[in-house]
C-alpha positions as YAML, in Angstrom:
chain: A
units: angstrom
residues:
- id: 1
  name: MET
  ca: [0.00, 0.00, 0.00]
- id: 2
  name: LYS
  ca: [1.31, 3.43, -0.95]
- id: 3
  name: GLN
  ca: [1.97, 5.71, 2.00]
- id: 4
  name: ASN
  ca: [3.28, 9.22, 2.67]
- id: 5
  name: ASP
  ca: [5.03, 10.65, 5.70]
- id: 6
  name: GLN
  ca: [7.42, 13.41, 6.68]
- id: 7
  name: GLY
  ca: [10.93, 12.33, 7.64]
- id: 8
  name: ILE
  ca: [14.29, 13.64, 8.79]
- id: 9
  name: PHE
  ca: [17.18, 11.90, 7.04]
- id: 10
  name: LEU
  ca: [19.74, 10.36, 9.41]
- id: 11
  name: HIS
  ca: [21.90, 7.70, 7.74]
- id: 12
  name: ARG
  ca: [22.54, 5.58, 4.67]
- id: 13
  name: THR
  ca: [24.37, 2.35, 3.86]
- id: 14
  name: ALA
  ca: [24.92, 0.52, 0.58]
- id: 15
  name: PHE
  ca: [22.40, -2.20, -0.27]
- id: 16
  name: SER
  ca: [23.40, -3.06, -3.84]
- id: 17
  name: ASP
  ca: [25.26, -1.51, -6.74]
- id: 18
  name: SER
  ca: [22.52, 1.08, -7.18]
- id: 19
  name: SER
  ca: [20.40, 0.95, -4.04]
- id: 20
  name: LEU
  ca: [20.69, 2.07, -0.42]
- id: 21
  name: ILE
  ca: [19.26, 1.35, 2.98]
- id: 22
  name: VAL
  ca: [18.32, 4.74, 4.41]
- id: 23
  name: THR
  ca: [17.26, 5.68, 7.93]
- id: 24
  name: TYR
  ca: [14.77, 8.45, 8.68]
- id: 25
  name: TYR
  ca: [13.01, 9.66, 11.79]
- id: 26
  name: THR
  ca: [9.44, 10.02, 10.59]
- id: 27
  name: ALA
  ca: [6.48, 11.92, 11.99]
- id: 28
  name: GLU
  ca: [4.08, 8.96, 11.99]
- id: 29
  name: LYS
  ca: [6.29, 5.87, 12.18]
- id: 30
  name: GLY
  ca: [9.24, 7.01, 14.29]
- id: 31
  name: LEU
  ca: [12.71, 5.72, 13.46]
- id: 32
  name: ARG
  ca: [12.42, 3.57, 10.32]
- id: 33
  name: LYS
  ca: [14.67, 2.04, 7.67]
- id: 34
  name: PHE
  ca: [13.83, 1.93, 3.98]
- id: 35
  name: VAL
  ca: [15.21, 0.23, 0.90]
- id: 36
  name: PHE
  ca: [15.75, 3.02, -1.63]
- id: 37
  name: LYS
  ca: [16.18, 1.44, -5.06]
- id: 38
  name: GLY
  ca: [18.33, 3.62, -7.31]
- id: 39
  name: GLY
  ca: [19.11, 5.76, -4.29]
- id: 40
  name: LYS
  ca: [22.81, 6.12, -5.15]
- id: 41
  name: LYS
  ca: [21.83, 8.30, -8.12]
- id: 42
  name: LYS
  ca: [19.95, 10.62, -5.75]
- id: 43
  name: ALA
  ca: [22.64, 10.81, -3.06]
- id: 44
  name: HIS
  ca: [22.65, 14.63, -3.24]
- id: 45
  name: GLN
  ca: [19.23, 14.55, -1.55]
- id: 46
  name: LEU
  ca: [20.51, 12.45, 1.34]
- id: 47
  name: PHE
  ca: [22.32, 14.83, 3.67]
- id: 48
  name: PRO
  ca: [21.94, 14.49, 7.45]
- id: 49
  name: LEU
  ca: [18.88, 16.29, 8.87]
- id: 50
  name: ALA
  ca: [17.39, 16.91, 5.42]
- id: 51
  name: PRO
  ca: [13.62, 17.40, 6.05]
- id: 52
  name: THR
  ca: [11.83, 15.27, 3.49]
- id: 53
  name: GLU
  ca: [8.39, 14.27, 2.22]
- id: 54
  name: LEU
  ca: [8.54, 10.48, 1.77]
- id: 55
  name: THR
  ca: [6.56, 8.16, -0.48]
- id: 56
  name: PHE
  ca: [6.89, 4.43, 0.23]
- id: 57
  name: TYR
  ca: [5.28, 1.02, 0.22]
- id: 58
  name: GLY
  ca: [5.12, -1.64, 2.91]
- id: 59
  name: ARG
  ca: [3.32, -2.93, 5.97]
- id: 60
  name: GLN
  ca: [3.58, -1.23, 9.36]
- id: 61
  name: GLU
  ca: [5.20, -4.32, 10.91]
- id: 62
  name: SER
  ca: [7.74, -4.71, 8.10]
- id: 63
  name: ASP
  ca: [11.40, -4.28, 9.06]
- id: 64
  name: LEU
  ca: [12.19, -2.58, 5.75]
- id: 65
  name: LEU
  ca: [9.84, -0.34, 3.82]
- id: 66
  name: GLN
  ca: [10.27, 0.39, 0.11]
- id: 67
  name: LEU
  ca: [11.06, 4.07, -0.43]
- id: 68
  name: THR
  ca: [10.00, 5.26, -3.88]
- id: 69
  name: GLY
  ca: [10.12, 9.05, -3.70]
- id: 70
  name: THR
  ca: [11.66, 11.93, -1.74]
- id: 71
  name: GLU
  ca: [10.95, 15.65, -1.90]
- id: 72
  name: ALA
  ca: [12.45, 18.38, 0.29]
- id: 73
  name: LEU
  ca: [10.04, 19.93, 2.80]
- id: 74
  name: PHE
  ca: [12.19, 23.05, 2.96]
- id: 75
  name: ALA
  ca: [15.72, 23.93, 1.90]
- id: 76
  name: THR
  ca: [18.74, 23.74, 4.18]
- id: 77
  name: ASP
  ca: [22.32, 24.86, 3.52]
- id: 78
  name: PHE
  ca: [24.08, 22.44, 5.85]
- id: 79
  name: GLN
  ca: [26.09, 20.72, 3.10]
- id: 80
  name: PHE
  ca: [27.62, 24.06, 2.08]
- id: 81
  name: ASP
  ca: [28.74, 25.11, 5.57]
- id: 82
  name: PRO
  ca: [31.48, 23.02, 7.28]
- id: 83
  name: VAL
  ca: [30.37, 23.97, 10.79]
- id: 84
  name: LYS
  ca: [26.66, 23.35, 10.20]
- id: 85
  name: SER
  ca: [27.42, 20.10, 8.36]
- id: 86
  name: THR
  ca: [29.51, 18.85, 11.30]
- id: 87
  name: ILE
  ca: [26.70, 19.68, 13.71]
- id: 88
  name: ALA
  ca: [24.15, 18.02, 11.40]
- id: 89
  name: PHE
  ca: [26.18, 14.78, 11.32]
- id: 90
  name: PHE
  ca: [26.54, 14.86, 15.12]
- id: 91
  name: ILE
  ca: [22.82, 15.43, 15.74]
- id: 92
  name: ALA
  ca: [21.83, 12.76, 13.21]
- id: 93
  name: GLU
  ca: [24.15, 10.23, 14.88]
- id: 94
  name: THR
  ca: [22.82, 11.11, 18.33]
- id: 95
  name: ILE
  ca: [19.21, 10.58, 17.26]
- id: 96
  name: ARG
  ca: [19.98, 7.33, 15.43]
- id: 97
  name: LYS
  ca: [21.82, 5.85, 18.43]
- id: 98
  name: CYS
  ca: [19.48, 7.07, 21.17]
- id: 99
  name: VAL
  ca: [16.02, 6.37, 19.68]
- id: 100
  name: HIS
  ca: [14.68, 2.84, 19.25]
- id: 101
  name: GLU
  ca: [13.34, 1.68, 15.90]
- id: 102
  name: PHE
  ca: [9.53, 1.48, 15.67]
- id: 103
  name: ASP
  ca: [9.06, 3.80, 18.67]
- id: 104
  name: THR
  ca: [6.74, 6.60, 17.51]
- id: 105
  name: ASP
  ca: [6.71, 9.97, 19.27]
- id: 106
  name: GLN
  ca: [5.48, 13.15, 17.62]
- id: 107
  name: HIS
  ca: [7.30, 15.19, 20.29]
- id: 108
  name: VAL
  ca: [10.63, 13.72, 19.13]
- id: 109
  name: PHE
  ca: [9.90, 14.60, 15.50]
- id: 110
  name: ASP
  ca: [8.78, 18.13, 16.41]
- id: 111
  name: PHE
  ca: [11.88, 18.66, 18.56]
- id: 112
  name: ILE
  ca: [14.20, 17.51, 15.77]
- id: 113
  name: ARG
  ca: [12.46, 19.77, 13.26]
- id: 114
  name: GLU
  ca: [12.75, 22.74, 15.63]
- id: 115
  name: GLN
  ca: [16.48, 22.06, 16.00]
- id: 116
  name: ILE
  ca: [16.88, 21.92, 12.21]
- id: 117
  name: GLU
  ca: [15.08, 25.23, 11.77]
- id: 118
  name: LYS
  ca: [17.16, 26.80, 14.52]
- id: 119
  name: LEU
  ca: [20.40, 25.56, 12.97]
- id: 120
  name: GLN
  ca: [19.32, 26.74, 9.52]
- id: 121
  name: LYS
  ca: [18.39, 30.25, 10.68]
- id: 122
  name: SER
  ca: [21.38, 30.81, 12.95]
- id: 123
  name: LYS
  ca: [23.81, 33.48, 11.78]
- id: 124
  name: GLU
  ca: [25.83, 33.63, 15.01]
- id: 125
  name: SER
  ca: [28.48, 31.36, 16.49]
- id: 126
  name: LEU
  ca: [27.35, 27.74, 16.65]
- id: 127
  name: ALA
  ca: [30.03, 26.59, 19.07]
- id: 128
  name: HIS
  ca: [27.50, 25.80, 21.82]
- id: 129
  name: PHE
  ca: [24.92, 24.12, 19.56]
- id: 130
  name: PRO
  ca: [25.97, 20.45, 20.09]
- id: 131
  name: LEU
  ca: [26.16, 20.92, 23.87]
- id: 132
  name: TYR
  ca: [22.80, 22.66, 24.08]
- id: 133
  name: PHE
  ca: [21.26, 20.00, 21.84]
- id: 134
  name: LEU
  ca: [22.47, 17.18, 24.11]
- id: 135
  name: ILE
  ca: [21.14, 18.94, 27.20]
- id: 136
  name: ASP
  ca: [17.71, 19.66, 25.67]
- id: 137
  name: PHE
  ca: [17.45, 16.17, 24.15]
- id: 138
  name: THR
  ca: [17.68, 14.56, 27.61]
- id: 139
  name: GLU
  ca: [14.24, 15.99, 28.36]
- id: 140
  name: ILE
  ca: [12.81, 14.53, 25.15]
- id: 141
  name: LEU
  ca: [14.36, 11.13, 25.97]
- id: 142
  name: GLY
  ca: [13.03, 11.26, 29.53]
- id: 143
  name: VAL
  ca: [16.45, 11.22, 31.19]
- id: 144
  name: GLN
  ca: [16.98, 14.88, 32.02]
- id: 145
  name: PRO
  ca: [19.12, 15.34, 35.18]
- id: 146
  name: LEU
  ca: [17.24, 16.47, 38.27]
- id: 147
  name: VAL
  ca: [18.56, 19.82, 39.51]
- id: 148
  name: GLU
  ca: [18.26, 20.58, 43.21]
- id: 149
  name: GLN
  ca: [18.17, 24.20, 44.28]
- id: 150
  name: GLY
  ca: [21.72, 25.34, 44.92]
- id: 151
  name: GLY
  ca: [23.13, 22.08, 43.57]
- id: 152
  name: THR
  ca: [26.66, 22.17, 42.12]
- id: 153
  name: ILE
  ca: [27.72, 18.50, 42.11]
- id: 154
  name: PHE
  ca: [26.62, 16.41, 39.13]
- id: 155
  name: ASP
  ca: [26.19, 12.77, 40.17]
- id: 156
  name: LEU
  ca: [26.14, 11.24, 36.69]
- id: 157
  name: ASP
  ca: [25.22, 7.75, 37.88]
- id: 158
  name: GLU
  ca: [22.26, 9.05, 39.89]
- id: 159
  name: GLY
  ca: [21.20, 11.63, 37.30]
- id: 160
  name: ASN
  ca: [21.12, 14.34, 39.92]
- id: 161
  name: ILE
  ca: [22.80, 17.73, 40.34]
- id: 162
  name: GLY
  ca: [22.76, 18.54, 44.02]
- id: 163
  name: LYS
  ca: [24.88, 19.43, 47.01]
- id: 164
  name: TYR
  ca: [26.10, 15.89, 47.63]
- id: 165
  name: ALA
  ca: [26.91, 12.77, 45.62]
- id: 166
  name: GLN
  ca: [26.90, 9.10, 46.50]
- id: 167
  name: HIS
  ca: [30.27, 7.56, 47.28]
- id: 168
  name: GLY
  ca: [31.79, 5.72, 44.33]
- id: 169
  name: HIS
  ca: [29.62, 7.44, 41.73]
- id: 170
  name: LEU
  ca: [30.98, 9.31, 38.71]
- id: 171
  name: THR
  ca: [30.73, 13.01, 39.51]
- id: 172
  name: ALA
  ca: [31.57, 16.42, 38.04]
- id: 173
  name: GLN
  ca: [31.47, 19.99, 39.24]
- id: 174
  name: GLY
  ca: [32.75, 23.45, 38.38]
- id: 175
  name: GLU
  ca: [31.94, 25.92, 35.60]
- id: 176
  name: ALA
  ca: [31.05, 23.18, 33.11]
- id: 177
  name: VAL
  ca: [28.35, 21.86, 35.43]
- id: 178
  name: ALA
  ca: [27.13, 25.41, 36.07]
- id: 179
  name: CYS
  ca: [26.71, 25.80, 32.30]
- id: 180
  name: ILE
  ca: [24.69, 22.58, 32.13]
- id: 181
  name: VAL
  ca: [22.48, 23.62, 35.06]
- id: 182
  name: SER
  ca: [21.87, 27.01, 33.49]
- id: 183
  name: LYS
  ca: [20.70, 25.44, 30.22]
- id: 184
  name: ILE
  ca: [18.42, 22.95, 32.01]
- id: 185
  name: ASN
  ca: [16.86, 25.95, 33.75]
- id: 186
  name: GLY
  ca: [16.27, 27.63, 30.39]
- id: 187
  name: VAL
  ca: [19.17, 30.10, 30.38]
- id: 188
  name: GLU
  ca: [22.02, 29.81, 27.88]
- id: 189
  name: MET
  ca: [25.34, 30.66, 29.52]
- id: 190
  name: PRO
  ca: [28.09, 30.98, 26.88]
- id: 191
  name: VAL
  ca: [31.49, 29.75, 28.06]
- id: 192
  name: GLY
  ca: [34.98, 29.41, 26.59]
- id: 193
  name: LYS
  ca: [36.13, 26.43, 24.56]
- id: 194
  name: GLN
  ca: [37.85, 24.56, 27.41]
- id: 195
  name: ILE
  ca: [34.80, 24.71, 29.69]
- id: 196
  name: ARG
  ca: [32.47, 23.97, 26.78]
- id: 197
  name: ASP
  ca: [34.51, 20.90, 25.81]
- id: 198
  name: THR
  ca: [34.41, 19.72, 29.42]
- id: 199
  name: ALA
  ca: [30.63, 20.19, 29.57]
- id: 200
  name: LEU
  ca: [30.22, 18.32, 26.29]
- id: 201
  name: HIS
  ca: [32.38, 15.46, 27.62]
- id: 202
  name: ILE
  ca: [30.27, 15.31, 30.79]
- id: 203
  name: MET
  ca: [27.08, 15.08, 28.76]
- id: 204
  name: MET
  ca: [28.54, 12.35, 26.55]
- id: 205
  name: GLN
  ca: [29.42, 10.37, 29.70]
- id: 206
  name: TYR
  ca: [25.90, 10.96, 31.01]
- id: 207
  name: TYR
  ca: [24.33, 9.65, 27.81]
- id: 208
  name: LYS
  ca: [26.42, 6.48, 27.97]
- id: 209
  name: LEU
  ca: [25.15, 5.85, 31.50]
- id: 210
  name: HIS
  ca: [21.47, 6.54, 30.84]
- id: 211
  name: VAL
  ca: [20.81, 5.50, 27.22]
- id: 212
  name: PRO
  ca: [20.84, 1.68, 27.01]
- id: 213
  name: GLY
  ca: [23.23, 0.17, 24.49]
- id: 214
  name: LEU
  ca: [24.74, 3.48, 23.44]
- id: 215
  name: ARG
  ca: [27.97, 3.05, 21.46]
- id: 216
  name: GLU
  ca: [30.83, 5.44, 20.86]
- id: 217
  name: PHE
  ca: [30.03, 8.50, 18.76]
- id: 218
  name: GLU
  ca: [32.02, 8.65, 15.53]
- id: 219
  name: THR
  ca: [31.35, 12.39, 15.13]
- id: 220
  name: TYR
  ca: [32.27, 13.44, 18.67]
- id: 221
  name: ALA
  ca: [35.98, 14.02, 17.99]
- id: 222
  name: ILE
  ca: [35.17, 15.97, 14.83]
- id: 223
  name: VAL
  ca: [32.82, 18.28, 16.72]
- id: 224
  name: GLN
  ca: [35.50, 18.97, 19.31]
- id: 225
  name: GLU
  ca: [38.05, 19.73, 16.62]
- id: 226
  name: ILE
  ca: [36.03, 21.99, 14.34]
- id: 227
  name: LEU
  ca: [34.12, 24.09, 16.88]
- id: 228
  name: SER
  ca: [36.29, 26.81, 18.36]
...
């Protein structure tokens, strides 16, 4: 049966000489994989976070749907900007590794789309974008750290930022944690590269503790290198 949905492109792998397996986060079906016959000839359409109108065939319970058509929902310039493209790859990898296939959540799709629009419109420094994305995404995933009033110690194992931490737990504190707390409370607190890198490292450690089965991020080192 022919179907249509909106999707955010995340990843592609070779399937045959001319075809691809492509991964999208869709509005109605969540994280799904598609066989895209002849997709290698249309690779220019397949850039991370590309917002796309999808046409496909297949049953809801099918592991692989048959993608037959793609059309851009709106234009993005990520592939022409080295900083935005790095961020796009990082966000796409984060979503792909943190969201389970077949789980459907309109809030996740709406959040991703808002992040795309924000990245597209931004004309200022994007150095904090990956960090802020990771912090905000914890709320969408349901693992946002609990912040106690006056808390300065981040107990990563417990998922709590308070005045004390349990013995033997992985903890962090200092300006990097203050930056994280500020963002959780809705205030963006720009910091220098060293503190920002530390905060990003803390959040990556936190994700590994609270997102089951999370593997190493291939784009993490690139983000650290390119964002000054």
